[in-house]
TIKE-35564 format. One record per residue (C-alpha): residue number from 1; residue in three letters; y, x, z. Coordinates in Angstrom, 2 decimals. Last residue first. Layout:
N
R     k     r        py        px        pz
R   NUM   ALA         Y         X         Z
...
This chain:
287
R     k     r        py        px        pz
R   287   GLY    -24.63     19.49      5.47
R   286   LYS    -21.35     18.51      3.85
R   285   VAL    -17.98     18.26      5.53
R   284   ALA    -15.17     16.61      3.57
R   283   GLY    -17.47     13.73      2.62
R   282   SER    -15.70     11.35      4.88
R   281   THR    -12.30     12.82      5.86
R   280   LEU    -10.05     10.44      3.94
R   279   GLY    -12.11      7.37      4.78
R   278   ARG    -12.29      8.24      8.45
R   277   LEU     -8.52      8.72      8.47
R   276   PHE     -7.95      5.28      6.92
R   275   SER    -10.48      3.59      9.18
R   274   ARG     -8.62      4.95     12.20
R   273   GLN     -5.21      4.26     10.64
R   272   PHE     -5.97      0.57     10.12
R   271   ALA     -3.58     -1.07     12.58
R   270   LEU     -1.05      1.77     12.51
R   269   PHE     -0.98      1.71      8.71
R   268   ALA     -0.56     -2.06      8.54
R   267   ILE      2.19     -1.96     11.18
R   266   VAL      4.11      0.69      9.24
R   265   SER      3.77     -1.25      5.99
R   264   PRO      4.82     -4.50      7.68
R   263   LEU      7.84     -2.79      9.33
R   262   LEU      9.52     -1.46      6.19
R   261   ALA     10.67     -4.69      4.54
R   260   LEU     12.02     -6.13      7.80
R   259   LEU     13.80     -2.82      8.42
R   258   SER     15.26     -2.86      4.91
R   257   GLY     16.61     -6.37      5.51
R   256   ALA     18.32     -5.21      8.70
R   255   LEU     19.60     -2.12      6.87
R   254   LEU     21.14     -4.32      4.18
R   253   VAL     22.77     -6.47      6.84
R   252   GLY     24.18     -3.33      8.53
R   251   VAL     25.57     -2.02      5.25
R   250   GLY     27.76     -5.08      4.90
R   249   VAL     27.18     -8.14      2.78
R   248   GLU     30.24     -9.86      1.32
R   247   GLU     30.21     -7.65     -1.79
R   246   ASP     26.68     -8.74     -2.67
R   245   THR     25.20     -5.99     -4.89
R   244   ARG     23.09     -4.55     -2.08
R   243   LEU     21.89     -7.96     -1.00
R   242   THR     20.59     -8.62     -4.51
R   241   ARG     18.76     -5.28     -4.54
R   240   LEU     17.28     -6.15     -1.17
R   239   ALA     16.00     -9.38     -2.72
R   238   LEU     13.72     -7.39     -5.06
R   237   PRO     12.10     -5.55     -2.14
R   236   LEU     11.86     -8.89     -0.22
R   235   THR     10.11    -10.90     -2.92
R   234   PHE     12.20    -13.18     -5.10
R   233   GLN     10.72    -16.50     -6.28
R   232   GLU     13.39    -18.73     -4.69
R   231   ASN     16.12    -16.46     -6.09
R   230   ASP     15.54    -17.49     -9.68
R   229   VAL     13.51    -16.42    -12.73
R   228   ALA     11.04    -14.14    -10.99
R   227   VAL      8.33    -12.62    -13.22
R   226   LEU      9.81     -9.42    -14.66
R   225   LEU     11.76     -8.42    -11.54
R   224   PRO      8.78     -9.35     -9.38
R   223   LEU      6.70     -6.84    -11.43
R   222   MET      9.28     -4.03    -11.44
R   221   TYR      9.85     -4.03     -7.68
R   220   GLN      6.42     -3.76     -6.08
R   219   ASP      6.62     -2.19     -2.61
R   218   TRP      4.33     -4.74     -0.95
R   217   ILE      1.72     -4.50     -3.71
R   216   MET      1.40     -0.71     -3.60
R   215   ALA      1.69     -0.48      0.18
R   214   PHE     -1.02     -3.10      0.74
R   213   GLY     -3.28     -1.46     -1.84
R   212   PHE     -2.86      1.97     -0.24
R   211   ILE     -3.68      0.56      3.19
R   210   GLY     -6.63     -1.55      2.05
R   209   ILE     -7.93      1.08     -0.36
R   208   VAL     -8.21      3.58      2.48
R   207   GLY     -9.57      1.17      5.09
R   206   LEU    -12.16     -0.10      2.61
R   205   ALA    -13.23      3.51      2.05
R   204   PRO    -13.94      3.88      5.78
R   203   ARG    -15.86      0.56      5.78
R   202   CYS    -18.10      1.53      2.87
R   201   LEU    -21.33      1.85      4.88
R   200   PRO    -21.16     -1.87      5.73
R   199   LEU    -20.91     -2.67      1.98
R   198   VAL    -24.03     -0.82      0.84
R   197   VAL    -26.73     -2.19      3.15
R   196   SER    -26.06     -5.77      4.25
R   195   TRP    -23.85     -7.19      1.48
R   194   PHE    -25.00     -5.14     -1.52
R   193   ILE    -28.64     -5.09     -0.51
R   192   ARG    -28.61     -8.84      0.20
R   191   LEU    -26.97     -9.56     -3.16
R   190   GLU    -29.60     -7.53     -5.01
R   189   GLY    -32.54     -9.02     -3.16
R   188   ALA    -34.19     -7.77      0.01
R   187   GLY    -38.00     -7.86      0.16
R   186   ASP    -38.63     -5.10      2.71
R   185   ILE    -39.55     -2.77     -0.15
R   184   ARG    -36.18     -3.61     -1.70
R   183   ALA    -34.40     -2.60      1.52
R   182   ALA    -36.25      0.73      1.60
R   181   GLU    -35.28      1.40     -2.02
R   180   GLU    -31.65      0.59     -1.27
R   179   LEU    -31.56      3.00      1.65
R   178   GLU    -33.35      5.66     -0.40
R   177   VAL    -30.49      5.62     -2.91
R   176   PRO    -28.35      7.51     -0.40
R   175   ILE    -24.69      6.43     -0.33
R   174   ASP    -22.59      9.18     -1.94
R   173   LYS    -22.06      7.22     -5.17
R   172   MET    -20.55      4.39     -3.12
R   171   PHE    -17.61      6.60     -2.08
R   170   GLU    -16.87      7.71     -5.64
R   169   THR    -16.89      4.11     -6.83
R   168   MET    -14.76      2.83     -3.94
R   167   VAL    -12.06      5.42     -4.60
R   166   LEU    -12.17      4.81     -8.36
R   165   ILE    -11.90      1.03     -7.98
R   164   SER     -8.99      1.32     -5.55
R   163   PHE     -7.08      3.67     -7.85
R   162   GLY     -7.70      1.60    -10.98
R   161   TRP     -6.12     -1.54     -9.57
R   160   ALA     -7.45     -4.99    -10.53
R   159   ILE     -5.82     -7.93     -8.70
R   158   VAL     -2.33     -6.46     -9.13
R   157   PRO     -1.56     -8.18    -12.46
R   156   VAL     -2.64    -11.65    -11.16
R   155   ILE     -0.49    -11.71     -8.02
R   154   MET      3.05    -11.45     -9.41
R   153   GLY      2.45    -14.15    -12.01
R   152   THR      0.90    -16.32     -9.33
R   151   LEU      4.22    -16.14     -7.47
R   150   SER      5.71    -18.25    -10.24
R   149   GLY      8.61    -17.99    -12.68
R   148   ILE      6.64    -16.42    -15.53
R   147   LEU      2.98    -17.43    -15.28
R   146   ASN      2.91    -19.35    -18.59
R   145   VAL     -0.62    -20.56    -19.28
R   144   HIS     -2.43    -20.14    -22.60
R   143   VAL     -5.95    -20.34    -21.10
R   142   VAL     -7.49    -17.89    -23.59
R   141   PRO     -4.67    -15.32    -23.39
R   140   VAL     -1.89    -15.77    -20.81
R   139   ASP      1.35    -16.73    -22.57
R   138   ALA      4.45    -15.65    -20.64
R   137   LEU      2.30    -13.33    -18.53
R   136   VAL      1.11    -11.52    -21.64
R   135   LEU      4.64    -11.08    -23.00
R   134   SER      5.92     -9.82    -19.62
R   133   LEU      3.05     -7.34    -19.43
R   132   PRO      3.70     -5.99    -22.92
R   131   ILE      7.41     -5.47    -22.06
R   130   ALA      6.90     -3.85    -18.64
R   129   LEU      3.90     -1.66    -19.43
R   128   VAL      5.91      1.44    -20.36
R   127   GLU      8.24      0.95    -17.37
R   126   GLU      5.27      0.66    -15.02
R   125   PRO      4.15      4.20    -15.79
R   124   LEU      0.84      4.78    -17.64
R   123   MET     -1.51      7.34    -16.11
R   122   MET     -3.22      4.92    -13.71
R   121   THR     -4.31      2.62    -16.55
R   120   GLY     -5.91      5.58    -18.30
R   119   LEU     -8.02      6.40    -15.25
R   118   PHE     -9.45      2.87    -15.34
R   117   ALA    -10.21      3.29    -19.05
R   116   LEU    -11.89      6.62    -18.35
R   115   MET    -14.14      4.92    -15.80
R   114   VAL    -15.05      2.23    -18.36
R   113   LEU    -15.79      4.94    -20.94
R   112   THR    -18.16      6.63    -18.50
R   111   SER    -19.97      3.32    -17.86
R   110   GLY    -20.47      2.86    -21.62
R   109   VAL    -24.20      2.15    -21.56
R   108   PHE    -25.45      0.99    -18.19
R   107   LYS    -26.77      2.53    -14.99
R   106   LYS    -26.08      0.67    -11.76
R   105   ARG    -25.17      1.96     -8.29
R   104   ALA    -21.76      3.58     -8.83
R   103   LEU    -20.24      1.60    -11.70
R   102   ALA    -21.65     -1.80    -10.72
R   101   TYR    -20.92     -1.31     -7.03
R   100   ALA    -17.43     -0.02     -7.86
R    99   ALA    -16.64     -3.15     -9.90
R    98   LEU    -17.75     -5.42     -7.05
R    97   ILE    -15.96     -3.38     -4.39
R    96   SER    -12.73     -3.17     -6.38
R    95   VAL    -12.68     -6.83     -7.45
R    94   LEU    -12.98     -7.99     -3.83
R    93   VAL    -10.40     -5.47     -2.59
R    92   GLN     -7.93     -6.60     -5.27
R    91   PHE     -8.68    -10.28     -4.61
R    90   LEU     -7.71     -9.97     -0.95
R    89   LEU     -4.83     -7.61     -1.72
R    88   GLY     -3.26    -10.07     -4.16
R    87   VAL     -3.63    -13.06     -1.85
R    86   GLY     -2.03    -11.34      1.13
R    85   VAL      0.42     -9.15     -0.79
R    84   VAL      1.82    -12.02     -2.85
R    83   VAL      1.92    -14.52      0.01
R    82   PHE      3.43    -11.96      2.41
R    81   SER      6.13    -11.03     -0.11
R    80   ASN      7.02    -14.68     -0.69
R    79   PHE      7.31    -15.20      3.08
R    78   LEU      9.66    -12.20      3.37
R    77   TYR     11.79    -13.57      0.54
R    76   LEU     12.01    -16.91      2.35
R    75   PHE     12.79    -15.10      5.62
R    74   VAL     15.64    -13.21      3.91
R    73   ASP     17.23    -16.53      2.95
R    72   ARG     20.85    -15.30      2.90
R    71   GLU     21.60    -16.99      6.23
R    70   ILE     18.69    -15.02      7.68
R    69   ALA     20.32    -11.76      6.59
R    68   GLN     23.61    -12.83      8.16
R    67   ARG     21.87    -13.54     11.46
R    66   PHE     19.93    -10.27     11.20
R    65   ASN     23.15     -8.29     10.88
R    64   ASP     24.75    -10.31     13.69
R    63   LEU     22.09     -9.20     16.14
R    62   THR     24.43     -6.72     17.79
R    61   PHE     24.32     -3.42     19.65
R    60   GLU     27.26     -1.33     20.81
R    59   ASP     28.46      2.29     20.94
R    58   PRO     25.66      3.63     18.77
R    57   ILE     24.02      7.07     19.10
R    56   VAL     21.94      7.34     15.92
R    55   THR     25.09      7.10     13.80
R    54   LEU     26.14      5.55     10.49
R    53   LYS     29.79      6.39      9.81
R    52   THR     29.23      7.43      6.18
R    51   PRO     27.63      4.03      5.53
R    50   ASP     30.97      2.31      6.30
R    49   SER     30.98     -1.24      7.68
R    48   VAL     28.23     -0.82     10.24
R    47   PRO     27.95     -3.19     13.20
R    46   ILE     24.86     -2.06     15.13
R    45   PHE     21.31     -3.45     15.30
R    44   ALA     20.09     -2.67     11.77
R    43   GLY     21.63      0.80     11.98
R    42   ILE     19.35      1.69     14.91
R    41   MET     16.12      0.85     13.10
R    40   ILE     17.31      2.31      9.79
R    39   ALA     18.38      5.60     11.42
R    38   VAL     15.09      5.83     13.33
R    37   LEU     13.13      5.36     10.12
R    36   PRO     15.24      7.96      8.30
R    35   GLY     14.70     10.49     11.12
R    34   ALA     10.94      9.99     11.47
R    33   PHE      9.89     12.28      8.60
R    32   VAL     12.52     15.03      8.75
R    31   PHE     13.21     14.88     12.50
R    30   ILE      9.50     14.72     13.39
R    29   LEU      8.80     17.71     11.14
R    28   ALA     11.66     19.70     12.70
R    27   GLY     10.43     18.91     16.21
R    26   TYR      6.90     19.92     15.24
R    25   LEU      8.18     23.26     13.94
R    24   VAL     10.45     23.97     16.90
R    23   THR      7.81     23.01     19.48
R    22   LYS      5.09     24.95     17.67
R    21   ALA      7.24     28.08     17.49
R    20   ILE      8.16     27.80     21.19
R    19   VAL      4.50     27.43     22.17
R    18   ALA      3.51     30.35     19.92
R    17   VAL      6.16     32.57     21.52
R    16   PRO      5.00     31.60     25.00
R    15   GLY      1.34     32.55     24.38
R    14   ARG     -1.51     31.45     22.15
R    13   LYS     -2.08     31.10     18.43
R    12   ALA     -5.28     29.71     16.92
R    11   ASP     -3.98     26.16     16.99
R    10   LEU     -1.03     27.24     14.85
R     9   GLY     -3.18     28.30     11.92
R     8   LEU     -0.87     26.72      9.36
R     7   ALA     -3.63     24.79      7.59
R     6   THR     -5.10     23.78     10.93
R     5   ASP     -8.13     24.69     12.95
R     4   VAL     -8.07     28.34     11.98
R     3   GLY    -10.84     30.73     11.06
R     2   SER    -12.91     33.64     12.16
R     1   MET    -16.61     33.20     11.79
């Protein structure tokens, strides 16, 4: 069977011309995707007063941008972001695997409607939900608690995310039923089957929802904007907007804050990229 190893078919090409073509193409891709990251990393360590004079070949390096960022409580905003993403992602993964187990491994009336409801939540933009969400957070039903002005108000809305639930559900559907039947014959209960049989096989999917969930919560701007009432509750993405409007803050300070906001997502992806890639490719080859 004739075929190619990549979408562009470059691996099937040989010879000097193919080597030059690959070098040019890969170089262009690296420049397009890594260029902004390199510019931010370098700009954070150089004195920049005019954004049009930003260069990747600096004349001098300085830590003054980070000093000014620290003076403007960037570490407090960073801590708030870590609290929100840490607690929110933990509960989001927990809710996703429990909901997916019920939807994928159990049969009950209305399961299709539940899946459609999750899909519906993914189709609505944040701007449409902003006003209803702010009203709900100001007076949480049943318990009647006001979550406006607290980090809890930023955590609760991200605990259930339709994307994570759908990914886990589709992954769990592919787990052979025979494994559960064998465990039941051995005397395993429902919780034991879930914890020892189903969940270990879902590690690739956990890597996928972990990385996407981290990025989704970390990059939240609308939700902190609705909940925070003063600077002490700002997360880093929201604080960057404040730094941008501060006339005393230069471009270099803003780039330093942007670098601190960008690094956790990059580190999270690098740390879990193996599970992430396994999760994306599982099920791609059948038979």
